[in-house]
C-alpha positions as CSV (number, residue, x, y, z in Angstrom):
1,M,4.8,-1.3,23.2
2,T,6.4,0.9,20.0
3,P,3.9,2.2,17.5
4,I,5.5,-0.7,15.4
5,R,4.8,-3.4,17.7
6,M,0.9,-1.6,18.2
7,F,0.3,-2.0,14.7
8,M,2.0,-5.3,14.4
9,A,-0.1,-7.0,16.9
10,A,-3.4,-5.7,15.8
11,A,-3.3,-6.7,12.6
12,R,-2.7,-10.2,14.0
13,F,-6.0,-10.3,16.5
14,E,-3.6,-9.3,19.7
15,K,-4.5,-7.2,22.7
16,T,-3.0,-3.8,22.3
17,E,-3.0,-0.6,24.9
18,H,-5.7,1.4,21.8
19,V,-6.6,0.8,18.6
20,P,-3.6,1.7,17.1
21,V,-3.7,5.0,14.7
22,A,-1.4,4.4,11.4
23,G,-0.8,8.1,8.9
24,A,-1.7,7.3,4.9
25,I,0.4,10.0,4.5
26,T,3.0,10.3,1.1
27,E,6.1,12.6,0.2
28,F,3.6,14.8,-1.5
29,Y,1.1,15.7,2.0
30,M,4.4,16.1,3.7
31,S,5.8,18.4,1.6
32,T,3.4,20.3,1.6
33,I,3.2,21.5,5.5
34,T,7.0,21.2,5.7
35,P,9.0,24.5,4.6
36,G,11.9,23.4,2.4
37,L,11.0,19.8,1.8
38,E,9.8,20.4,-1.7
39,D,12.0,17.9,-3.7
40,M,10.2,14.3,-2.6
41,S,12.1,12.3,-4.5
42,D,15.5,13.3,-2.7
43,P,16.5,10.5,0.2
44,A,17.7,13.6,2.8
45,Q,14.4,14.7,2.2
46,Q,12.3,11.7,3.0
47,I,14.1,11.4,6.2
48,R,13.4,14.8,6.7
49,M,9.8,14.6,6.1
50,L,9.6,11.8,8.8
51,E,11.2,13.4,11.2
52,R,9.1,16.2,10.3
53,A,6.4,13.3,10.8
54,D,7.4,12.5,13.9
55,E,7.3,16.2,15.9
56,L,4.0,16.4,14.2
57,F,2.1,12.9,14.7
58,P,4.4,11.7,17.5
59,G,3.0,7.6,18.3
60,I,1.4,7.2,14.7
61,P,3.8,5.6,11.8
62,I,3.3,7.0,8.9
63,I,2.8,4.1,6.1
64,F,3.4,5.6,2.7
65,V,6.7,7.7,2.9
66,A,10.3,5.9,1.4
67,D,8.4,2.6,0.9
68,P,11.6,0.1,-0.2
69,T,10.3,-1.0,-3.0
70,P,12.3,-2.6,-6.6
71,C,12.3,-1.1,-9.9
72,M,12.0,-3.3,-11.9
73,Y,9.5,-2.2,-14.4
74,P,10.9,0.7,-16.7
75,A,13.6,-2.2,-18.0
76,L,11.0,-4.6,-17.9
77,I,8.4,-2.4,-19.7
78,R,11.2,-1.9,-22.2
79,N,11.8,-5.2,-23.3
80,L,8.1,-5.1,-24.2
81,R,8.2,-2.9,-26.0
82,E,11.6,-4.1,-27.8
83,A,9.2,-7.9,-28.2
84,A,6.8,-6.6,-30.0
85,G,9.2,-4.4,-32.6
86,G,6.8,-1.7,-32.3
87,G,3.9,-3.5,-32.9
88,P,0.8,-3.7,-30.4
89,L,1.0,-6.1,-28.0
90,S,-0.9,-9.1,-27.2
91,A,-0.5,-12.2,-25.6
92,D,2.0,-13.8,-27.7
93,V,4.3,-10.4,-27.1
94,F,3.9,-10.7,-23.0
95,R,4.9,-14.0,-23.6
96,R,8.2,-13.6,-25.4
97,T,9.5,-10.7,-22.9
98,K,12.1,-10.9,-21.0
99,L,12.0,-10.6,-17.8
100,P,15.7,-8.4,-16.5
101,D,17.6,-9.3,-14.5
102,P,17.5,-7.3,-11.3
103,D,21.3,-6.8,-11.1
104,S,21.1,-4.9,-14.4
105,V,18.2,-2.9,-14.0
106,P,20.0,0.3,-13.9
107,E,16.9,1.9,-12.1
108,N,16.6,-0.9,-10.3
109,L,20.5,-0.6,-8.6
110,A,19.8,3.9,-8.1
111,R,16.8,2.4,-6.0
112,L,18.9,0.2,-3.9
113,D,21.4,3.7,-3.3
114,E,18.2,5.4,-2.1
115,I,17.5,3.0,-0.1
116,T,20.8,1.9,1.5
117,F,21.3,5.8,2.2
118,I,17.7,6.4,4.1
119,S,18.5,3.0,5.8
120,E,22.1,4.4,7.1
121,H,20.9,7.8,7.9
122,M,17.7,6.9,9.4
123,P,17.7,8.2,13.1
124,E,17.7,5.0,15.0
125,R,15.2,6.1,17.3
126,L,12.6,6.2,14.3
127,K,13.8,2.8,13.2
128,E,13.0,1.3,16.9
129,L,9.7,3.8,17.4
130,Y,8.0,3.5,13.9
131,G,10.1,0.4,12.1
132,Y,11.1,3.0,9.6
133,C,14.3,1.2,7.5
134,R,13.5,-2.2,9.3
135,G,11.3,-4.7,7.7
136,L,9.6,-3.5,5.3
137,V,9.0,-4.4,1.6
138,R,6.6,-3.0,-1.3
139,F,6.0,-4.8,-4.0
140,E,6.3,-3.4,-7.6
141,N,2.1,-3.1,-8.7
142,P,1.2,-5.3,-12.0
143,F,-2.3,-4.8,-12.0
144,D,-2.4,-0.9,-11.6
145,S,1.0,-1.4,-13.5
146,L,-1.1,-2.5,-16.9
147,V,-4.1,0.0,-17.1
148,E,-0.9,2.4,-17.5
149,V,1.0,0.2,-20.1
150,A,-1.8,-1.1,-22.1
151,G,-4.5,2.0,-21.3
152,S,-7.5,1.7,-19.4
153,S,-9.7,1.6,-22.6
154,D,-8.5,-1.7,-23.9
155,W,-7.1,-3.2,-20.9
156,F,-10.3,-3.1,-19.6
157,L,-12.2,-3.8,-23.0
158,K,-10.0,-7.0,-22.9
159,I,-10.6,-8.3,-19.9
160,K,-13.9,-9.5,-21.3
161,S,-12.3,-10.3,-24.8
162,D,-9.5,-11.1,-24.7
163,P,-9.0,-13.1,-21.1
164,G,-5.8,-14.7,-22.5
165,F,-4.3,-11.1,-22.8
166,I,-4.7,-10.3,-19.1
167,E,-3.8,-13.6,-18.1
168,A,-0.5,-13.1,-19.9
169,A,0.4,-9.9,-18.5
170,M,-0.5,-10.3,-15.3
171,E,2.0,-13.2,-15.8
172,L,5.0,-11.7,-16.7
173,F,4.4,-8.4,-14.5
174,T,3.8,-10.7,-11.3
175,E,6.6,-12.6,-12.5
176,A,8.6,-9.2,-12.1
177,S,7.4,-7.8,-8.8
178,V,8.3,-10.9,-7.1
179,A,11.5,-11.2,-8.7
180,G,12.2,-7.6,-7.4
181,A,11.2,-8.3,-3.9
182,K,13.2,-11.2,-3.8
183,W,16.3,-9.2,-5.3
184,L,15.2,-6.5,-2.2
185,A,15.0,-8.8,0.5
186,E,18.6,-10.1,-0.1
187,K,20.5,-6.7,0.1
188,I,18.2,-5.7,3.2
189,G,17.1,-8.3,4.6
190,A,14.1,-10.5,5.2
191,P,10.4,-8.0,5.6
192,D,8.5,-8.8,8.2
193,R,5.6,-7.0,6.6
194,V,4.9,-6.4,3.1
195,I,3.1,-4.1,0.9
196,L,1.0,-4.4,-2.5
197,A,-1.1,-1.4,-3.5
198,E,-3.5,-2.1,-5.5
199,D,-6.4,0.2,-7.2
200,F,-7.6,-0.5,-10.4
201,P,-8.7,-4.1,-9.0
202,G,-11.4,-2.2,-7.9
203,M,-13.6,-1.6,-10.9
204,I,-13.7,-4.7,-12.1
205,S,-16.8,-7.2,-10.7
206,A,-16.4,-10.4,-8.6
207,A,-15.4,-13.0,-11.1
208,A,-12.8,-10.7,-12.9
209,F,-11.3,-10.1,-9.9
210,S,-11.0,-13.8,-9.0
211,R,-9.4,-15.0,-12.2
212,F,-7.3,-11.9,-13.2
213,V,-6.0,-10.5,-9.8
214,A,-6.6,-12.8,-7.2
215,P,-4.4,-16.2,-8.1
216,F,-1.5,-13.3,-8.9
217,H,-1.5,-11.2,-5.5
218,R,-1.8,-14.7,-3.7
219,R,1.3,-15.4,-5.6
220,I,2.8,-12.0,-5.0
221,F,2.4,-12.1,-0.5
222,D,3.3,-16.0,-0.3
223,T,6.9,-14.5,-1.6
224,F,7.3,-14.0,2.0
225,P,4.8,-16.5,4.1
226,E,5.9,-15.2,7.8
227,A,5.4,-11.9,6.4
228,L,2.3,-9.7,7.2
229,K,0.3,-8.8,4.3
230,I,-0.9,-5.5,3.4
231,L,-3.2,-5.0,0.8
232,H,-3.5,-1.3,-0.1
233,N,-7.1,-0.2,-2.1
234,D,-8.5,2.6,-1.5
235,S,-11.2,2.8,-4.5
236,R,-15.2,1.2,-3.8
237,T,-14.6,-2.6,-3.2
238,T,-18.1,-3.1,-2.0
239,H,-19.0,-5.6,-4.3
240,L,-15.0,-8.0,-3.7
241,L,-15.8,-7.9,-0.2
242,D,-16.7,-11.7,-0.4
243,V,-13.8,-12.3,-2.8
244,L,-10.8,-9.6,-1.0
245,P,-9.8,-12.3,1.2
246,S,-8.4,-14.5,-1.7
247,C,-5.9,-13.2,-2.7
248,G,-3.8,-13.4,0.7
249,M,-4.3,-9.9,2.2
250,E,-4.2,-10.2,6.2
251,L,-4.5,-6.4,6.7
252,F,-7.0,-4.9,4.4
253,H,-6.5,-0.6,3.9
254,F,-9.4,-0.3,2.4
255,G,-11.2,2.9,1.3
256,Y,-13.9,5.9,2.5
257,E,-16.7,4.7,0.4
258,N,-17.2,1.3,2.6
259,D,-18.8,0.7,4.7
260,V,-16.9,-0.1,8.0
261,R,-19.2,-2.6,9.2
262,Q,-20.4,-4.0,6.4
263,T,-16.4,-4.6,4.8
264,K,-15.7,-5.8,8.6
265,E,-18.4,-8.6,8.4
266,A,-17.3,-9.6,4.9
267,M,-13.9,-10.8,6.0
268,K,-15.2,-13.0,9.1
269,G,-12.4,-12.3,11.5
270,R,-10.2,-13.5,8.4
271,V,-8.5,-9.9,7.5
272,A,-7.8,-7.4,10.0
273,L,-9.0,-3.6,8.3
274,M,-7.1,-0.5,8.3
275,G,-9.5,2.3,7.4
276,N,-11.5,4.1,6.9
277,I,-11.8,8.3,7.3
278,S,-12.7,10.0,4.2
279,P,-9.9,11.7,3.8
280,M,-11.1,15.1,1.8
281,G,-14.9,15.3,2.8
282,V,-14.5,14.6,7.0
283,L,-10.4,15.4,7.6
284,A,-10.1,18.1,5.0
285,R,-12.6,20.2,4.6
286,G,-15.2,18.5,7.9
287,S,-16.0,20.9,10.6
288,D,-14.6,20.0,13.8
289,E,-17.5,18.4,15.1
290,E,-17.7,16.7,11.8
291,V,-14.9,15.4,12.5
292,R,-15.2,13.9,15.4
293,R,-18.1,12.4,14.9
294,A,-16.9,10.9,12.0
295,C,-13.9,8.9,14.0
296,V,-16.2,7.6,16.6
297,E,-18.4,6.2,14.2
298,V,-15.1,4.5,12.3
299,L,-14.2,3.7,15.4
300,Q,-17.2,2.7,17.1
301,A,-18.3,-0.1,14.0
302,G,-14.0,-1.5,13.4
303,A,-12.5,-1.8,16.8
304,P,-15.2,-4.5,18.3
305,G,-13.0,-7.5,18.5
306,G,-9.8,-6.5,17.5
307,G,-7.6,-6.3,14.7
308,F,-8.3,-2.8,13.4
309,I,-6.3,0.1,12.8
310,F,-7.3,3.5,13.0
311,A,-6.6,5.8,9.6
312,T,-8.1,7.6,6.3
313,G,-9.3,5.8,3.6
314,G,-7.1,6.7,1.3
315,E,-4.1,9.0,1.6
316,V,-3.7,12.1,4.0
317,N,-4.6,15.2,1.4
318,P,-2.7,18.3,1.0
319,G,-4.8,21.1,2.8
320,T,-5.4,18.7,5.9
321,D,-4.7,20.1,9.1
322,P,-2.2,18.2,11.3
323,A,-4.0,18.6,14.6
324,R,-6.6,16.7,12.7
325,V,-4.5,13.7,12.0
326,N,-3.5,13.7,15.6
327,L,-7.0,14.1,16.6
328,M,-7.5,10.8,15.2
329,L,-4.8,9.3,17.8
330,H,-6.3,10.7,20.7
331,L,-10.0,10.0,20.0
332,A,-8.1,6.2,19.5
333,K,-7.0,6.3,22.8
334,E,-10.2,7.9,24.3
335,F,-12.2,5.2,23.0
336,N,-10.5,2.3,24.6
C-alpha cells in the first residue's frame, strides 16, 4: 500500500499496515533545509522540494507543498473595493459585489500555469507514491481571508454587532471559493480529496461557529461530494468539538493545544483525526526523550479504533531536525 493510499484508507477508518504519518510541511520549512531552494513561489523549486522531501522523509506524504489552489480572491477583493467606492465595507457592499469570471482573473490563470507546470514535470514515481498532482484541490479560505480584508478587530466585533455583515461577507467569499475550485477541477480533473485551511474560527464561540462558519464550510465541502474532506485548523478548538463535525469535514488536522483523547471522543467516529505533536515545543525544541514520549502518548490516545493519521499539530517549524520527522514514522510502525 503506497503512502497516499494508506493516508486515504486511514481517513476512511479502513485497516492499514500501520498508523500512517503525514508531513504538515510547507515550502518555508523545505527552503530552510534545502540549500539553493529559497524561491518558495517557483514551481520548479517546489518540485525539487518534494523530491528532497522524498529523500529526507521516505514514506511520508507532504501535505502543504504545491497544493493545487485557485486564486479568485485577488480579483474578488478588487471588485469589492470598487463596489465600496472608497467608502466602508457593509453588508450591502458585499451583496452588490460581482463574482469574477474565473477565466478572466489574471492571478487564476497564472496559478493554473504553475499547477500545469508542476504536474507535467513531477516525477511519476512521486505521483504514484504520494499523490502529488493527482486528485487534490485546495479551497481558498473565506473566514480567514475576510479577517484580513475587514480587519481583525472589526470582523470579530461585527460577529456580535452586525451579523448581517458577516453573513453577506461569508456568502460572497464562499461563492468565490466554490467557483474557483470547480473551475480548477474542470482543468485538472475531479479531486478525490480536498483541503480547506481555516484557523481563525478557533477564536469564536460554538454558537457563532454554527451560524457563521459551519453552513458555509458545508457548502464548500459539498462541491465535491465523493472527495475526502480535510479541514486544517491548528488553533485551539476544544470549545468547538461538539459543533465542528457539522461543517462537513471527514478528516480534521487539529492543533497541539487540543487533548487527543478528548478530541477523538468528541468526534464519535464521525471524523478521522490527523495530529497532533507540538511542532515547536516538542518536535523542534524538546529533548530526544521528550519527543519520543510525546509521540507515544499521542499514538496511544489517537490510534485505537482507527481513523487516525499521525502528524504535527500545525506546521513543522524551521529548526526542526528532519530526523525527528522520520522518528515519527518509525514510532508509528513500532506502535503497531
